[in-house]
BADREN-170037 format. One line per field, with one value per residue: y, x, z of N, C-alpha, C in turn. Coordinates in pm, whole numbers, plus 32768, in hexadecimal, padded with zeros to 4 digits. Layout:
% BADREN-170037
n_py c(Y,...)
n_px c(X,...)
n_pz c(Z,...)
ca_py c(Y,...)
ca_px c(X,...)
ca_pz c(Z,...)
c_py c(Y,...)
c_px c(X,...)
c_pz c(Z,...)
This chain:
% BADREN-170037
n_py c(159C,14FD,157C,1516,149A,135D,1319,13A3,131E,128B,1157,104A,0FC9,0E98,0E92,0F65,0EE4,0E1A,0EB7,0F19,0E1D,0DCC,0E87,0E62,0D58,0D9C,0E48,0D99,0CE3,0D8C,0DBE,0CBD,0C8C,0D10,0C89,0BD4,0A7A,0A28,0ACA,0A5E,09A7,0A22,0A71,0AD0,0BB9,0B10,0A0C,08FA,08F6,0916,0A05,0979,08B0,0954,09C3,08D5,08A4,0980,0943,0854,08CC,0963,08AA,082F,0905,0906,0821,076B,0660,062E,06DA,0641,055F,05A8,060B,051B,046C,0518,0506,0436,0467,0519,04CC,053E,064A,0781,0771,07F8,07F9,06F0,06E0,0787,06F2,061A,0693,06E1,05F4,0564,05FA,0661,05FD,064F,06FF,0845,08EA,086B,0885,0998,09B4,090B,099B,0A85,0A24,098F,0A5B,0B0A,0A60,0A37,0B3A,0B68,0A94,0AD8,0BD1,0B93,0B1F,0AEF,0BDA,0B56,0A74,0AD9,0B34,0A66,09DA,095E,087B,08C5,0886,08D8,09DB,0A65,0A1D,0A0D,0A7B,0B34,0A92,0B3B,0BEC,0B60,0B24,0C1F,0CFD,0C6A,0BCC,0C89,0D4B,0C8E,0C4D,0D4D,0D84,0CBA,0D08,0DE4,0D4E,0CCC,0D8C,0E00,0D23,0D07,0DF6,0E9B,0FB3,102A,1068,1157,11F7,12F9,12C7,11B7,110D,11B4,11AD,109C,10A9,1163,10CF,100F,10AD,10F5,1006,0FC3,1095,1062,0F6E,0FB2,107F,1170,12CB,1379,1405,1408,1416,13C2,1399,13C9,1366,12C8,131F,13DF,14A0,1464,146C,143B,14D0,1540,14A5,139A,13D9,13AB,13AC,1342,1276,1215,1112,1095,10A4,0FEB,0F06,0EE3,0EBC,0DC6,0D1C,0D08,0DB6,0E43,0ED9,0FDC,1042,10BD,105D,0F60,0EDC,0DE2,0DBC,0D06,0C71)
n_px c(E8CC,E9F0,EB1C,EC36,ED79,EDDC,EECA,EEB7,EDF7,EDBE,EE2B,ED61,ED58,ED77,ECD3,EC1E,EB8E,EB15,EA6B,E9BF,E959,E8C4,E7FA,E782,E726,E655,E5AE,E563,E4C5,E3F4,E37F,E331,E276,E1A1,E125,E01C,DFA1,DF7F,E033,E12A,E14D,E17F,E22A,E37B,E47D,E560,E55C,E52A,E4C5,E3C2,E332,E331,E3EF,E4C5,E4EC,E527,E629,E6A8,E69D,E737,E837,E863,E882,E965,EA1A,EA17,EA96,EBB2,EBC0,EAC8,EAE8,EBB3,EB26,EA57,EB02,EB6F,EAA5,EA34,EAE7,EA94,E98A,E93F,E9C7,EAD1,EA8C,EAD3,EB61,EADE,E9D7,E98D,E9A9,E8D0,E7FA,E7F4,E7BE,E6A9,E63D,E649,E5BA,E4D8,E3D1,E36A,E278,E1F3,E203,E2AB,E393,E3BB,E3F8,E4C8,E57C,E5AD,E615,E700,E781,E7CD,E885,E93A,E9AF,EA17,EADF,EB76,EBD6,EC90,ED5D,EEBB,EFB2,F086,F014,EF41,EFD7,F023,F051,EF57,EEE7,EDDE,ED71,ECDD,EBE1,EC7F,ED8D,EEDC,EED7,EF01,EEA0,EE1A,ED9B,ECBA,EC36,EC0A,EBC8,EB3B,EA6A,E9D6,E996,E903,E822,E7AB,E770,E6BC,E5EC,E594,E53E,E465,E3BC,E382,E305,E21B,E1A9,E1C9,E22C,E369,E453,E540,E66A,E762,E834,E844,E7E8,E862,E978,E9AE,E985,EA43,EB33,EB09,EB1A,EC2F,ECAD,EC5B,ECCE,EDDC,EDE3,EDAF,EE69,EE5D,EE4C,ED25,EBE4,EAE8,E9A9,E8C5,E77E,E680,E640,E724,E7E9,E8EA,EA01,EB11,EC62,ED6B,EE47,EDFD,ED21,EC53,EAF4,E9E7,E8A4,E7C5,E6D4,E73B,E6FB,E6B8,E7A7,E848,E7AE,E7D6,E8FA,E905,E891,E787,E6FC,E725,E863,E927,EA66,EB3C,EA91,EA76,EB33,EB55,EAF4,EB20,EA1D)
n_pz c(9968,98F3,9886,97DC,9772,96EF,9769,9856,98E9,9A1C,9A88,9B02,9C48,9CF7,9DE0,9D93,9CDB,9D75,9E1B,9D52,9D00,9DDD,9DE5,9CEE,9CF7,9DB6,9D22,9C52,9CEE,9D39,9C47,9BF2,9CB2,9C62,9B98,9AFC,9AF7,99EB,9963,9985,98C3,97DC,96AC,9677,961A,9607,9547,957C,9671,9758,9850,993B,9911,98ED,99EA,9A75,9A04,9A6D,9B84,9B7F,9B2D,9C02,9CC7,9C70,9C8B,9DA0,9DFA,9DC2,9D8B,9D16,9C39,9BA7,9B7E,9ACD,99EF,99AB,9958,9898,97C3,9731,9705,9636,9536,9469,947F,9525,966B,9740,96E2,96FD,9819,985E,97FA,98A3,9993,9965,9929,9A20,9AD2,9A62,9A7F,9B6B,9C32,9C01,9CEC,9D99,9CF7,9D06,9E19,9E30,9D9B,9E20,9F0F,9EB4,9E1D,9EF4,9F7E,9EB0,9E87,9F7E,9F78,9E92,9ED5,9F95,9F10,9EF5,9E73,9DE7,9D87,9CF0,9C21,9B8E,9A4F,997E,9891,97E1,96F1,95AE,95B5,9666,9682,9719,985B,9991,9AC0,9B6B,9AB6,9A5C,9B56,9BBA,9AEF,9A0B,9A7A,9AFE,9A2C,9986,9A25,9A31,991C,98EE,998F,9903,981C,988F,98DD,97E2,9764,97F8,9801,98DD,99AC,999A,9A8E,9A9A,9AF9,9B2A,9BE3,9BF4,9B0C,9A58,9A90,9A48,9935,98E7,9913,984D,9770,9783,976A,966C,95D3,95FA,9569,9465,9425,9390,9326,93AA,93EC,94D4,954F,9637,968A,9787,98E1,9927,988C,97E3,9762,969D,960C,952B,947B,9333,929A,921E,925A,9345,93BC,94A4,9566,96AB,9712,962B,959E,962B,9602,94F1,94E6,956E,94BC,949B,93FE,92B9,9254,91B4,911B,9217,92D5,92AA,9338,9420,957F,96A5,9767)
ca_py c(1554,14FF,15A1,14DF,1447,12D1,1312,13D9,12CB,1236,10C6,101A,0F7A,0E22,0EC5,0FA8,0E7B,0DDB,0F14,0F17,0D9E,0DC1,0EE0,0E23,0CED,0DC8,0E76,0D29,0CA9,0DE8,0DB3,0C3C,0C9A,0D5B,0C33,0B66,09F3,0A26,0B13,0A06,0956,0A73,0A61,0B3D,0BCA,0A99,09C3,0871,08F8,0967,0A4D,0910,0871,09B0,09C8,0860,08BB,09E0,08F8,080D,091D,0993,0832,0824,0968,08E8,07A8,0744,05D9,063B,070C,05E7,0502,05E5,0614,048E,0444,056F,04E7,03D9,0489,055A,04AA,059A,06CE,07BD,072C,0835,07D5,0673,06EC,07C3,068E,05CB,06D8,06DC,0564,0536,0650,0699,05CB,0692,0762,08E6,091A,082A,08C8,0A1C,09AB,08D4,0A00,0AE5,09E2,0978,0ADD,0B37,0A01,0A4E,0BC4,0B4B,0A41,0B17,0C31,0B60,0AE2,0B34,0C15,0B02,0A14,0B1E,0B56,09ED,09D1,08EE,0870,08B1,0869,094D,0A57,0AAC,0A00,09F4,0AF0,0B1B,0A5E,0BB9,0C24,0B1D,0B32,0CB2,0D3B,0C28,0BA1,0D04,0D6C,0C27,0C68,0DCB,0D71,0C61,0D60,0E2B,0CF6,0CA7,0E04,0E0B,0CBB,0D18,0E7F,0EDC,101D,100F,10C5,1189,126B,1310,128F,111F,10E6,120D,1173,1027,10DE,11AB,1071,0FD7,1112,10F6,0F81,0FCE,10F6,101B,0F06,0FDE,10CA,11CD,1341,1375,1457,13B1,1449,135E,13E1,138C,1371,1284,1356,1443,14C3,1437,147B,1428,1501,156D,142E,1373,1412,135D,13E3,12E3,125D,11CB,108A,1056,1090,0F6E,0EA3,0ED5,0E83,0D48,0CD1,0D05,0E09,0E55,0F54,0FEB,108E,1096,101D,0ECA,0EAD,0DB0,0DBC,0C90,0C87)
ca_px c(E911,EA86,EB75,ECBF,EDB7,EDF2,EF36,EE94,ED95,EDF7,EE13,ED16,EDA0,ED26,EC78,EBBE,EB32,EAC9,EA03,E966,E918,E860,E787,E74E,E6C6,E5E8,E559,E528,E458,E382,E33D,E2EB,E202,E12F,E0FC,DFBB,DFD1,DF82,E0AD,E1A6,E14E,E18C,E2A8,E3DD,E4E4,E5B5,E4EB,E512,E494,E352,E355,E34C,E477,E535,E505,E575,E6B0,E6D9,E6B5,E7AF,E8A6,E881,E8AE,E9F6,EA68,EA24,EAD0,EC11,EBA0,EA52,EB1B,EBFC,EABB,EA1A,EB51,EB8F,EA2D,EA1F,EB3D,EA51,E900,E932,EA3E,EAF3,EA6D,EB24,EB49,EA75,E94B,E975,E982,E84F,E79C,E7FD,E774,E61B,E60C,E648,E564,E466,E345,E33E,E20E,E21F,E210,E327,E408,E3D8,E42D,E54D,E5DE,E5C7,E676,E77E,E7C3,E811,E8F5,E99E,E9EA,EA78,EB54,EBC3,EC10,ECF4,EDC2,EF3C,EFDB,F0D3,EFB6,EEF9,F034,F041,F013,EEF9,EEBE,ED4F,ED44,EC97,EC16,ECD0,EE1B,EF0D,EEBF,EF0C,EE1B,EDC4,ED44,EC3D,EBF4,EBDC,EB8D,EAE2,E9F9,E988,E961,E8A9,E7A4,E775,E734,E63D,E580,E56C,E4F3,E3F6,E363,E358,E2AA,E198,E16C,E1CD,E27D,E3FA,E490,E5C7,E69F,E7EE,E899,E84A,E7EF,E8C1,EA00,E9BA,E989,EABA,EB8F,EAF9,EB5E,ECC9,ECE2,EC3E,ED2E,EE5A,EDDB,EDBD,EEDF,EE62,EE0B,EC95,EB97,EA7D,E943,E863,E713,E63B,E677,E79C,E837,E95D,EA4D,EBA2,ECA7,EDF8,EE6D,ED8B,ED02,EBC1,EA9D,E972,E851,E75A,E6AD,E7A2,E6DD,E6B1,E834,E86D,E76C,E828,E97A,E8F0,E864,E6FD,E6CE,E78F,E8B3,E98D,EADF,EB77,EA34,EA7B,EB9C,EB07,EB1E,EAE7,E9C0)
ca_pz c(990B,9900,981A,97F1,9708,9715,97C3,98DE,9935,9A79,9A8B,9B65,9CA2,9D1B,9E47,9D51,9C98,9DD5,9E41,9CE7,9CFB,9E4A,9DBF,9C7C,9D2A,9DF8,9CC0,9C14,9D40,9D37,9BC5,9BF2,9D11,9C22,9B28,9B08,9AD0,9961,9922,998F,9847,9766,9668,9691,95A6,95F8,94FF,95AA,96FB,9788,98C9,99A9,98F1,98FD,9A80,9A9C,99DD,9AD9,9BFC,9B69,9B2D,9C8F,9D13,9C49,9CD3,9E36,9E17,9D5D,9D65,9CBB,9BC5,9B60,9B48,9A56,998F,997A,990D,982C,9755,96D1,96F1,95BD,94EA,93FE,94A4,9594,96F4,9792,96BA,9742,98A7,986C,97E2,9920,99FB,9954,992C,9AA6,9B24,9A14,9A9F,9BE8,9C25,9C00,9D80,9DC4,9CB5,9D3F,9EA1,9E24,9D63,9E8F,9F64,9E64,9E0B,9F6E,9F99,9E4C,9E9D,9FE8,9F50,9E31,9F1B,9FE4,9EC2,9EFB,9DFD,9D9A,9D45,9C8E,9BB0,9B3D,99C8,9966,9804,97E1,9668,9569,957B,96CA,967D,979A,98A9,9A24,9B09,9B94,9A52,9A63,9BD4,9BCD,9A7D,99B2,9AC0,9B17,99A1,995F,9A6C,9A09,989A,98F0,99C4,9887,97CD,98CC,98D5,9759,9746,9844,97FD,9952,99AC,99BC,9AE0,9A79,9B42,9B00,9C38,9BE7,9A82,9A0F,9AA2,99F6,98AB,98D7,9907,97D1,970D,978F,972A,95CB,959E,95F4,9509,93D1,9421,9337,9355,93B6,943E,94FB,959F,9655,96CE,97EF,996B,9930,981A,97ED,96F0,9691,9588,951C,93FA,92E1,9250,9210,92C5,935B,942C,94B5,95EF,96F1,971C,95A4,957C,966E,95B9,9473,94FF,95A0,9448,94A4,9390,9255,924F,913E,9144,929A,932E,9294,9398,948F,95FD,96EC,97D6)
c_py c(1557,1524,1570,14AD,13BF,12C2,1343,137F,1278,11A6,10A3,0FBE,0F00,0E46,0F12,0F3C,0E3E,0E35,0F1B,0E98,0D99,0E10,0E9D,0DAB,0D2B,0E01,0E0A,0CF2,0CFD,0DD4,0D29,0C36,0CC7,0CF0,0BD3,0AEC,09E5,0A64,0AC5,09B8,099A,0A64,0AD8,0B58,0B5F,0A21,0941,0881,094A,09B4,09E0,08CC,08D1,09C0,0946,0866,0914,0994,089E,085A,0949,0921,0824,0884,0953,0878,077F,06B3,05DA,067C,06AB,0575,052E,05E5,0586,0463,0497,054F,0483,03FD,04CB,0547,0518,0627,0703,0785,0773,0814,0744,0687,0730,0754,0632,060E,06D7,0655,0539,0583,0688,0669,0601,06FA,07F0,0901,08E7,0865,094B,0A0F,0974,093C,0A64,0AAB,09C4,09EB,0B11,0AE4,0A25,0AC6,0BAC,0AFF,0A93,0B8C,0C0F,0B21,0B36,0B6B,0BB8,0A9E,0A63,0B3B,0ADC,09F2,0951,08EC,0850,087C,08E9,0955,0A9E,0A96,09E3,0A7A,0AD1,0AE5,0AD5,0BFB,0BEA,0B39,0BC1,0CEB,0CEB,0BF7,0C16,0D38,0D15,0C30,0CE3,0DBC,0D1B,0CB3,0DB0,0DD5,0CD9,0D1C,0E1C,0D9D,0CCB,0D9B,0ED0,0F4F,1000,1081,10E7,11FB,1278,12D1,11FB,10F9,113F,11DC,10F9,104F,1117,113F,1028,1031,10FF,1076,0F8A,1034,10AB,0FAB,0F39,102B,1138,1255,133B,13E3,1416,1401,13E8,13AB,138E,138F,1325,12B6,13A7,145A,14A3,144E,145B,144E,1527,14FE,140F,139F,13BF,13A4,1380,12C8,1205,1137,1049,1041,1009,0EFC,0E7C,0E8B,0DF3,0CE5,0CC0,0D54,0E2B,0ED3,0F61,1047,1060,1056,0F86,0E8B,0E6E,0DC3,0D49,0CC0,0BFF)
c_px c(E9A9,EAC9,EC04,ECF5,EDC1,EE61,EF20,EE38,EDDA,EDD7,EDCA,ED66,ED39,ECBB,EC0B,EB58,EADE,EA56,E9A0,E91A,E8A7,E7E3,E73B,E6EB,E64E,E57F,E515,E4B0,E3ED,E33F,E2F3,E272,E189,E0E2,E091,DFEF,DFE7,DFFA,E12E,E1BA,E172,E216,E2FA,E430,E54A,E54F,E4D5,E4CD,E418,E386,E383,E3D7,E4E5,E553,E54C,E600,E6EA,E6F5,E72E,E830,E8CD,E8AB,E944,EA4E,EA78,EA75,EB32,EBEC,EB24,EA89,EB5F,EB8D,EA84,EA78,EB6F,EB1F,EA1D,EA73,EAEE,E9BD,E8DF,E9AB,EA54,EAD0,EABC,EAF9,EAE6,E9F1,E92A,E95C,E8F4,E7E2,E783,E7A2,E6E8,E5F2,E5FA,E5E7,E4D9,E3D8,E31E,E2C9,E244,E244,E299,E39B,E426,E415,E4BC,E5AF,E604,E631,E6F4,E7C9,E809,E88B,E961,E9EE,EA49,EAF6,EBA6,EC0A,EC8B,ED6C,EE4D,EF6E,F027,F07E,EF6B,EF4D,F04F,F003,EFC8,EED3,EE2B,ED1C,ED02,EC0C,EC72,ED60,EE50,EF03,EEE3,EE8F,EDCC,ED76,ECB3,EBEC,EBD0,EB8E,EB1D,EA5B,E99E,E93F,E8ED,E816,E765,E731,E6BB,E5CE,E547,E511,E467,E388,E330,E2EF,E220,E160,E171,E233,E306,E434,E51F,E5F0,E737,E857,E8A8,E85C,E858,E951,EA14,E9D6,EA14,EB31,EB86,EB35,EBF2,ECF8,ECC4,ECA7,EDBC,EE5B,EDE8,EE3B,EEDB,EE29,ED70,EC5B,EB10,EA29,E8D6,E7FD,E6C5,E679,E705,E7F8,E8A5,E998,EAE4,EBDD,ED37,EE1F,EDED,ED74,EC6C,EB66,EA18,E924,E7D7,E748,E71B,E77B,E6E7,E752,E864,E82F,E7B0,E8A4,E973,E8B5,E7C6,E6B9,E754,E7DA,E908,E9F6,EB1A,EB11,EA26,EAE9,EB4B,EB4C,EAD7,EA91,E9A1)
c_pz c(9915,987C,982F,9777,973E,9778,984C,9930,9992,9A7C,9B0D,9BBC,9CBF,9D78,9E05,9D13,9CFC,9E0D,9DD2,9CE3,9D61,9E22,9D4A,9CA6,9D74,9D8D,9C71,9C6F,9D40,9CC4,9BCB,9C4F,9CD2,9BC5,9B50,9AD4,9A30,991A,9933,990F,97CC,972C,967B,9615,959D,95C4,9535,9637,970C,9812,9934,9986,9910,9991,9AB2,9A7D,9A4D,9B5D,9BED,9B6B,9BB6,9CDA,9CE7,9C86,9D67,9E5A,9DA7,9D32,9CFD,9C28,9B63,9B2B,9ACA,99E2,9951,9926,9892,97B0,96FC,96BC,9677,956F,946F,9409,950F,961C,9743,9767,96F7,97DB,98BA,985D,9863,9981,99EA,995F,99C6,9AFF,9ADF,9A38,9B25,9BCA,9C3A,9C94,9DB9,9D7B,9CDF,9DBF,9E97,9DEF,9DCF,9EF2,9F2C,9E4B,9E83,9F95,9F33,9E5E,9F19,9FC9,9EF0,9E6D,9F68,9F97,9ED2,9E75,9DA8,9D4A,9CDA,9C0E,9B5F,9ABA,99AD,98CA,97F0,974F,9632,95AB,95E9,96B0,9707,97E7,9943,9A57,9B3A,9B3A,9A49,9AE3,9BF3,9B60,9A35,99FB,9AE4,9A93,9978,99A7,9A50,9979,9898,9933,9954,9830,980D,98C3,984A,973E,9785,983E,987A,9953,99DB,9A16,9ABD,9AC8,9B1F,9B5B,9C31,9B52,9A29,9A1C,9A52,9962,988C,98C9,987B,9760,970D,974B,968A,9591,9594,9580,9478,93BF,93B8,9368,934E,9402,9465,955A,95C6,96B6,9734,987B,9970,98CF,9843,976B,9700,9609,959A,9492,93B3,927B,9233,927E,92CB,93D0,942B,954F,962B,96F1,9690,9571,95B3,9627,9532,948A,9532,9532,9447,9437,9338,9268,91DF,9177,91BD,92F4,930A,92E5,9409,9516,964D,975B,981C)
């Protein structure tokens, strides 16, 4: 377990995210390989999506990470796909609409191939391009392109692996060197977001202990902490401070 204040938590580098993204796509593939055909139709914590639709979204997100042209395509259609809703929701809808009728075996192979291409493309983005501010709209607001290409795409894949494991009752593989690093970065962003004193203990293989002063205290499972901050479960007090996934 990690004991640190929010100020001591080292910021993730782009190369760190790429290492985590490579491993996350590998773990996703291993999980999907376990699923029977019926499990692909199971509902998930994302109420509009079955497991199959969730994987279609993941393929679409990987396609967007692999190709700027595809990213622009999804963003352009996404503006009209879900009028009045955040742009990212429109992009997600486009991803599922364009890939949701694919068979499970193809979705799995497409995710493996697109994930590999996406990491290669994202890894090669120059620092100047990663620094470009992009207006993503709510809930992200304006962020550097590198935040999407490094952090968000990786966190999103990780959280959906959690979703798929929960939906199908499959074991969720968690390790400190992979999942623990993702969770620690979530903690750092959460702490910056609320800016209040806190004491936090997260249990399980991905957990740790963090504090910044003597403030609100929480002890809970590391994955459940992330589910709460993502809006998948209710949270009160400082746990009501959202983090993007």
